[in-house]
C-alpha positions in Angstrom: -58.0 -51.7 -53.5 -56.7 -49.6 -51.0 -53.4 -48.2 -51.2 -52.8 -48.0 -47.9 -52.3 -44.8 -45.5 -49.1 -44.2 -46.5 -49.3 -44.0 -50.0 -52.7 -42.5 -49.7 -51.2 -39.9 -47.7 -48.2 -39.2 -50.2 -50.1 -38.7 -53.4 -52.1 -36.1 -51.3 -49.0 -34.3 -50.2 -48.1 -34.6 -54.3 -51.5 -33.1 -54.5 -50.8 -30.2 -52.2 -47.8 -29.4 -53.9 -49.4 -28.7 -57.3 -51.9 -26.5 -55.5 -49.1 -24.2 -53.9 -49.1 -21.7 -56.0 -53.4 -21.5 -55.8 -52.9 -21.0 -52.2 -51.8 -18.4 -49.4 -49.6 -19.5 -46.3 -52.9 -19.7 -44.0 -54.6 -22.2 -46.7 -51.5 -24.3 -47.0 -50.8 -24.7 -43.1 -54.6 -25.6 -43.2 -54.2 -28.3 -45.6 -51.0 -29.7 -43.8 -52.7 -30.2 -40.6 -55.7 -31.5 -42.5 -53.0 -34.5 -44.1 -51.8 -35.1 -40.3 -55.3 -35.8 -39.3 -55.8 -32.8 -37.5 -59.7 -31.6 -36.7 -61.2 -28.6 -37.5 -61.1 -27.8 -33.7 -57.1 -28.9 -33.2 -56.4 -26.8 -36.3 -58.3 -23.6 -35.0 -56.1 -24.3 -31.9 -53.0 -24.3 -33.3 -53.7 -21.4 -35.8 -55.5 -19.1 -33.0 -58.6 -18.9 -35.5 -62.3 -19.9 -34.7 -63.4 -22.9 -35.9 -66.0 -20.8 -38.2 -63.1 -19.3 -40.1 -61.6 -22.6 -40.0 -64.7 -24.0 -42.2 -65.2 -20.8 -44.3 -61.2 -21.4 -45.4 -61.9 -24.9 -46.1 -64.8 -23.7 -48.1 -62.4 -21.3 -50.0 -59.7 -23.8 -50.3 -62.1 -26.4 -51.9 -63.4 -24.1 -54.1 -59.3 -22.7 -55.4 -58.8 -26.7 -56.2 -62.4 -27.5 -57.8 -63.2 -30.2 -55.5 -66.7 -30.5 -53.8 -65.5 -33.3 -50.8 -63.5 -33.0 -47.5 -60.1 -31.7 -47.9 -58.5 -34.6 -47.3 -60.5 -37.1 -49.5 -60.2 -34.4 -52.2 -56.4 -33.9 -52.3 -56.3 -37.7 -52.6 -58.8 -38.0 -55.5 -56.4 -35.1 -57.0 -53.5 -36.6 -56.7 -55.3 -40.3 -57.7 
């Protein structure tokens, strides 16, 4: 049963809030952009970083949060 996109985003946001102490400001910004539905290329453009850097930071974020799946899905699982 799907909770609906708004509730899923709310739960993901709650998980992100819980993870704030573990993330640096750039990692937090990447998470917020992912939750907005931005692509890796869009995030790279917004933050003026390379796509490779964003992908690498995504791996670091997932490692810090102890998850393996893509960041948005992982945040939803943590909140669930």
